[in-house]
C-alpha positions in Angstrom: 66.4 58.1 118.2 63.0 56.9 117.1 63.2 53.8 119.3 64.1 56.0 122.3 61.2 58.3 121.6 58.9 55.3 121.3 60.1 54.0 124.7 59.5 57.3 126.4 56.0 57.6 125.0 55.2 54.0 126.0 56.5 54.6 129.5 54.5 57.8 129.8 51.2 56.2 128.8 51.8 53.2 131.0 52.3 55.5 133.9 49.1 57.4 133.1 47.2 54.1 132.9 48.6 52.9 136.2 47.7 56.2 137.8 44.1 56.0 136.6 43.7 52.4 137.8 44.9 53.4 141.3 43.1 56.7 141.5 39.7 55.7 140.1 39.5 52.2 141.4 36.1 51.6 143.1 35.6 48.8 145.6 32.2 48.2 144.3 33.9 47.1 141.0 36.4 44.3 140.5 40.0 45.3 139.6 39.4 43.7 136.3 36.5 46.0 135.5 38.5 49.1 136.6 41.4 48.1 134.4 39.1 47.5 131.4 37.3 50.8 131.8 40.5 52.8 132.1 42.2 50.9 129.2 39.2 51.8 127.1 39.7 55.4 128.0 43.4 55.1 127.3 42.9 53.9 123.8 40.6 56.8 122.8 42.7 59.5 124.6 46.0 58.4 123.1 44.4 58.2 119.6 43.0 61.7 120.0 46.3 63.1 121.3 48.4 61.8 118.4 45.7 62.7 115.8 45.7 66.3 117.1 49.5 66.7 117.6 50.6 64.9 114.5 48.0 66.1 112.0 45.7 68.8 113.2 48.4 71.1 114.7 50.8 71.0 111.8 48.2 71.2 109.1 45.9 73.8 110.7 47.2 75.5 113.8 50.7 76.1 112.4 49.2 77.4 109.1 47.1 79.9 111.1 43.8 78.1 110.2 42.5 78.6 113.8 38.7 78.2 113.1 39.3 74.9 111.3 41.7 73.9 114.0 39.1 74.3 116.8 36.4 72.6 114.7 38.7 69.6 114.0 39.4 69.2 117.7 35.7 69.3 118.6 34.9 66.7 115.9 37.7 64.4 116.9 36.9 64.5 120.6 33.1 64.3 120.0 33.5 61.3 117.7 35.9 59.4 120.1 33.5 60.1 123.0 30.6 58.6 120.9 32.7 55.6 120.0 33.8 55.1 123.6 30.2 55.3 124.8 29.2 52.7 122.3 32.0 50.4 123.4 31.0 50.9 127.1 27.4 50.0 126.3 28.4 46.8 124.6 30.8 45.9 127.4 28.1 46.5 130.0 25.8 44.2 128.2 28.0 41.3 127.1 31.1 41.4 129.3 30.2 42.8 132.7 26.5 41.7 132.6 25.3 44.8 134.3 21.6 44.5 135.3 20.9 48.2 135.5 22.0 49.6 132.2 23.3 53.2 132.2 21.6 55.2 129.4 23.7 56.1 126.4 23.4 59.9 127.0 25.1 59.6 130.4 27.9 57.4 129.0 28.4 59.8 126.2 28.6 62.9 128.5 31.0 61.2 130.9 33.2 60.0 128.0 33.2 63.5 126.5 34.2 65.2 129.7 36.9 62.7 130.6 38.4 62.5 127.1 38.3 66.3 126.6 39.9 66.9 130.0 42.8 64.4 129.6 43.5 65.3 126.0 43.7 69.0 127.0 46.0 68.3 130.0 48.4 66.0 128.0 48.4 68.4 125.0 49.2 71.4 127.2 51.9 69.4 129.0 53.5 68.5 125.7 53.3 72.2 124.5 55.1 73.3 127.7 57.8 70.7 127.2 58.2 71.6 123.5 58.4 75.3 124.4 61.1 74.6 127.0 63.1 72.6 124.5 62.7 75.2 121.9 63.9 77.9 124.3 66.9 75.8 125.2 67.8 75.4 121.5 67.4 79.1 121.0 69.7 79.8 123.9 72.3 77.4 122.5 72.0 79.0 119.1 72.4 82.5 120.6 75.5 81.4 122.5 76.9 79.9 119.3 76.1 83.1 117.4 77.8 85.2 120.0 80.8 82.9 120.0 81.0 83.0 116.2 80.7 86.8 116.3 83.6 87.0 118.8 85.7 84.7 116.7 85.0 86.8 113.7 86.0 90.0 115.6 89.2 88.2 116.8 89.9 87.2 113.2 89.5 90.9 112.2 91.9 92.0 115.0 94.6 89.5 114.3 95.2 90.4 110.7 95.5 94.1 111.7 98.2 93.1 114.3 99.9 90.9 111.6 100.0 93.7 109.1 101.3 96.2 111.7 104.0 93.7 112.5 104.9 93.4 108.8 105.0 97.1 108.5 107.4 97.2 111.5 109.6 94.6 109.9 109.6 96.5 106.6 110.7 99.7 108.3 113.6 97.9 109.9 114.9 96.4 106.7 117.8 98.5 105.3 116.7 100.6 102.3 119.7 99.3 100.4 118.3 95.7 100.7 115.6 96.3 98.0 115.1 92.6 97.4 114.1 91.8 100.9 111.8 94.8 101.0 110.1 93.8 97.8 109.7 90.2 99.0 108.0 91.5 102.2 105.7 93.7 100.1 104.7 90.8 97.9 104.0 88.6 100.9 101.9 91.4 102.5 99.8 91.8 99.3 99.2 88.0 99.1 98.0 87.9 102.8 95.8 90.9 102.3 94.0 89.3 99.3 93.5 86.0 101.1 92.3 87.5 104.4 90.1 90.3 103.1 89.0 89.5 99.5 88.6 85.8 99.5 85.7 85.7 101.9 83.2 86.3 99.1 81.9 83.5 97.0 83.1 85.3 93.8 85.7 88.0 93.2 86.4 90.1 90.1 88.6 88.3 87.6 91.0 91.3 87.5 91.6 90.9 91.3 92.3 87.2 91.0 94.7 87.8 88.1 96.5 90.5 90.2 96.8 88.0 93.0 98.3 85.4 90.7 100.8 87.9 89.3 101.9 88.8 92.9 102.1 85.1 93.8 104.3 84.3 90.8 106.5 87.3 91.6 106.8 86.1 95.2 107.7 82.6 94.2 110.3 83.9 91.9 112.0 85.6 94.8 112.0 82.3 96.7 113.5 80.2 93.9 117.0 80.3 92.7 118.2 81.7 89.4 118.1 78.3 87.7 114.3 78.4 87.4 112.9 80.0 84.3 109.3 81.3 84.7 107.4 82.6 81.7 103.9 84.1 82.0 101.4 85.1 79.3 98.3 86.8 80.6 96.1 88.2 77.8 92.7 89.6 77.0 91.4 89.8 80.5 88.1 91.6 80.3 86.4 93.6 83.1 83.0 92.7 84.6 83.6 89.0 85.0 83.8 87.1 88.3 85.4 83.9 89.4 85.6 81.8 92.6 88.7 82.9 94.4 91.9 80.8 94.7 91.0 78.4 91.9 93.8 79.0 89.4 96.5 79.4 92.0 96.2 75.7 93.0 97.7 74.7 89.6 100.4 77.3 90.0 101.2 76.2 93.5 101.6 72.6 92.2 104.0 73.8 89.5 106.3 75.7 91.9 106.2 72.8 94.4 107.0 70.0 92.0 109.1 71.8 89.4 112.3 70.0 88.6 115.7 70.8 90.1 118.1 69.8 87.3 121.6 71.0 87.6 122.5 70.6 83.9 119.1 71.2 82.3 116.7 74.0 82.3 114.0 74.1 85.0 110.9 75.8 83.6 107.4 76.9 84.6 105.1 78.1 81.8 101.9 79.9 82.7 99.4 81.1 80.2 96.0 82.7 81.0 93.6 84.2 78.5 89.9 84.7 77.8 88.0 83.5 74.8 84.5 85.1 74.9 83.5 84.3 78.5 85.6 81.1 78.8 88.8 81.4 80.9 91.7 79.3 79.7 94.5 78.6 82.1 97.5 76.4 81.2 100.3 75.6 83.7 103.3 73.4 82.8 106.5 72.6 84.6 109.5 70.4 84.0 109.6 67.5 86.5 111.9 64.8 87.5 110.8 61.3 86.5 110.6 60.0 90.0 108.2 62.7 91.1 104.5 62.0 91.3 102.9 65.4 90.9 99.4 64.1 90.2 98.9 63.3 93.8 100.7 66.4 95.0 98.9 68.5 97.6 99.5 72.2 97.0 99.1 74.4 100.0 96.7 72.0 101.7 94.2 72.2 98.9 95.5 69.9 96.1 94.1 68.9 92.8 91.5 66.6 94.3 90.0 69.4 96.3 90.1 71.7 93.3 88.1 69.2 91.4 85.5 69.0 94.2 85.2 72.8 94.3 84.8 72.9 90.5 82.0 70.3 90.7 80.2 72.4 93.3 80.7 75.9 91.9 80.9 75.2 88.1 78.9 72.0 87.4 79.0 71.2 83.7 80.8 74.5 83.1 84.5 73.5 83.4 87.0 71.1 81.9 90.2 70.0 83.7 92.9 68.2 81.7 96.1 66.8 83.2 99.0 65.7 81.0 101.8 63.9 82.9 104.2 62.7 80.2 108.0 62.3 80.3 109.6 65.4 81.9 106.6 67.8 81.6 103.6 68.0 83.9 100.8 70.2 82.4 97.3 71.1 83.6 94.8 72.9 81.5 91.6 74.4 83.0 88.7 76.0 81.2 85.9 77.7 83.1 82.8 79.3 81.7 82.6 82.6 83.7 79.7 85.0 84.2 
């Protein structure tokens, strides 16, 4: 990007220089003298342009220091005109060997007028281009904002349609089939929490625990009677918040990778409690020896992503312990809540 910008600037100034040479060439002067004079102007005009645009504008104009901004431009242009006049005097004496020397005052005024005019023209041109580019960027941002707003509105409409469909299905389930009706209710509550409550950075701990209880109940419906699930949720205080869908990752892993023994018990043991403001969560499940639950990906989130979220949201405020021994896979998570 920088090399391309440098190329564009070089081509622009080369074009300006060629234009000057062709437009201001005098047949009373040699082409060498014309090129030398215009190159001398080019040096001072480019120096003034970059000094103004790279330093004076950001440091003074954009900080609303307008008086200092005008004074800085006057000083820069006046100084460069003086230096250009001095260079022109020396070149006339030692390089061009002009017999009739032009006085310094005339050289200075000519330099001041030419440098001021071209610096003004180039600066205004750059401001017009920058303004146009900024306008295009704002238009793109506005289009993106409108698109995001439409997507958000669609996302609001689709859940309503989904819940209406679930209500319709619920109404068509025979009232005697209480298991199916309860499963659908549990599923509806899980969706409602994920769609409406989890958009916030933090949710109340009570809501998160309620979601976990619904999730466990729903998973119990899905599993057969061979699975034994024990839950202990104690001492959950009000007024604390937690990032949503943290604990459920561990529980998802447990249900996904729990053993399927035919002759032994298949167990999931969940324990959640508060000690002061530290939340303790322990999830253990029986597993078959050939299973590799450490790398298991639960619901597209997985343990690796959970660790990343913990590092971002609770830096130095959490501890995650994984025990993967024999036929038991256990995860323990401690989070300092606020």
